[in-house]
Backbone as CSV, one residue per row, in Angstrom:
resi,resn,N_x,N_y,N_z,CA_x,CA_y,CA_z,C_x,C_y,C_z
1,MET,-17.017,-12.977,4.535,-17.328,-11.578,4.722,-18.743,-11.315,4.220
2,ALA,-19.358,-10.323,4.777,-20.734,-10.008,4.415,-20.827,-9.532,2.970
3,ARG,-21.976,-9.771,2.382,-22.181,-9.351,0.997,-22.258,-7.834,0.904
4,TYR,-22.941,-7.225,1.848,-23.052,-5.768,1.892,-22.204,-5.248,3.047
5,LYS,-21.296,-4.332,2.733,-20.391,-3.797,3.756,-20.888,-2.442,4.244
6,LYS,-20.680,-2.187,5.532,-21.035,-0.888,6.089,-20.055,0.155,5.556
7,THR,-20.507,1.392,5.512,-19.710,2.462,4.912,-18.386,2.676,5.626
8,GLY,-18.399,2.631,6.965,-17.170,2.845,7.726,-16.138,1.763,7.472
9,LYS,-16.594,0.528,7.477,-15.689,-0.594,7.245,-15.137,-0.567,5.824
10,LYS,-15.997,-0.198,4.885,-15.577,-0.142,3.493,-14.493,0.921,3.293
11,SER,-14.661,2.073,3.928,-13.657,3.136,3.794,-12.335,2.729,4.440
12,ARG,-12.402,1.980,5.554,-11.171,1.496,6.190,-10.453,0.493,5.306
13,LEU,-11.222,-0.393,4.669,-10.628,-1.379,3.764,-10.002,-0.707,2.537
14,ILE,-10.628,0.351,2.047,-10.080,1.103,0.915,-8.745,1.729,1.295
15,LYS,-8.672,2.292,2.504,-7.431,2.902,2.976,-6.327,1.852,3.102
16,LYS,-6.667,0.674,3.658,-5.677,-0.404,3.796,-5.193,-0.882,2.430
17,GLY,-6.106,-0.922,1.467,-5.738,-1.342,0.120,-4.784,-0.380,-0.548
18,LYS,-4.955,0.919,-0.277,-4.053,1.918,-0.847,-2.674,1.857,-0.201
19,GLN,-2.616,1.495,1.079,-1.340,1.459,1.796,-0.435,0.332,1.316
20,THR,-0.989,-0.714,0.705,-0.180,-1.863,0.328,0.485,-1.686,-1.030
21,LYS,0.141,-0.647,-1.765,0.692,-0.450,-3.097,2.130,0.060,-3.025
22,TRP,2.860,-0.121,-4.126,4.213,0.413,-4.215,4.169,1.925,-4.294
23,ALA,5.285,2.526,-3.972,5.408,3.971,-4.101,5.450,4.329,-5.590
24,PRO,5.087,5.549,-5.968,5.154,5.949,-7.376,6.593,5.917,-7.900
25,PHE,6.733,5.627,-9.184,8.071,5.467,-9.780,8.873,6.759,-9.761
26,TRP,8.200,7.920,-9.771,8.936,9.182,-9.831,9.550,9.573,-8.489
27,THR,9.217,8.850,-7.420,9.816,9.175,-6.119,11.246,8.642,-5.995
28,ILE,11.617,7.670,-6.838,12.950,7.064,-6.738,14.055,8.061,-7.095
29,PRO,14.008,8.724,-8.276,15.064,9.713,-8.541,15.034,10.885,-7.563
30,LYS,13.859,11.179,-7.032,13.744,12.289,-6.082,14.454,11.949,-4.766
31,MET,14.322,10.699,-4.307,14.909,10.306,-3.023,16.362,9.871,-3.147
32,TYR,16.667,9.084,-4.202,17.982,8.453,-4.294,18.889,9.072,-5.342
33,GLY,18.363,9.954,-6.192,19.169,10.559,-7.247,18.971,9.823,-8.566
34,VAL,19.287,10.520,-9.661,19.106,9.948,-10.992,20.172,8.881,-11.223
35,GLY,19.773,7.761,-11.803,20.713,6.689,-12.103,20.692,5.558,-11.097
36,ARG,20.147,5.775,-9.923,20.091,4.730,-8.905,18.878,3.859,-9.164
37,GLN,19.066,2.551,-9.192,17.958,1.639,-9.443,17.519,1.000,-8.134
38,VAL,16.348,1.397,-7.691,15.775,0.892,-6.436,14.346,0.475,-6.725
39,HIS,13.909,-0.610,-6.115,12.538,-1.073,-6.301,11.579,-0.130,-5.578
40,PRO,10.467,0.251,-6.208,9.531,1.191,-5.573,8.897,0.676,-4.292
41,GLY,8.858,-0.641,-4.098,8.294,-1.183,-2.866,9.217,-1.031,-1.677
42,ARG,10.451,-0.607,-1.923,11.423,-0.504,-0.835,11.080,0.604,0.147
43,HIS,10.569,1.713,-0.345,10.232,2.802,0.580,8.729,3.030,0.669
44,THR,7.971,1.919,0.571,6.556,1.953,0.911,6.452,1.678,2.410
45,VAL,5.686,2.478,3.114,5.679,2.398,4.572,5.041,1.100,5.052
46,VAL,3.827,0.810,4.601,3.096,-0.361,5.068,3.144,-1.424,3.983
47,LYS,3.692,-2.587,4.311,3.701,-3.697,3.370,2.822,-4.796,3.943
48,ARG,1.747,-5.123,3.243,0.817,-6.123,3.728,0.265,-6.889,2.541
49,HIS,0.081,-8.170,2.711,-0.501,-9.018,1.677,-1.773,-9.624,2.237
50,TRP,-2.758,-9.813,1.387,-4.069,-10.276,1.851,-4.003,-11.660,2.483
51,LYS,-3.040,-12.464,2.051,-2.954,-13.831,2.577,-2.032,-13.914,3.791
52,ARG,-1.011,-13.078,3.840,0.026,-13.189,4.866,-0.354,-12.466,6.164
53,THR,-0.785,-11.217,6.074,-1.066,-10.408,7.256,-2.481,-9.865,7.179
54,LYS,-3.270,-10.101,8.196,-4.660,-9.651,8.217,-4.784,-8.288,8.910
55,THR,-5.902,-7.613,8.650,-6.174,-6.330,9.283,-7.316,-6.508,10.276
56,LYS,-7.503,-5.511,11.110,-8.619,-5.551,12.043,-9.682,-4.542,11.633
57,ALA,-9.831,-4.334,10.332,-10.782,-3.343,9.820,-12.203,-3.864,9.911
């Protein structure tokens, strides 16, 4: 990858990086109720890993 990234590409990569994170921990009791133990990555919409799935950004 280039040493200096263009602004548009950089903003797209930032957005993709945010999409791969787990959902916040406080969303679990809100969605499933108090006492239910669910992994926060379960209801993250986009799951992507840098090595497994590439982007076209």
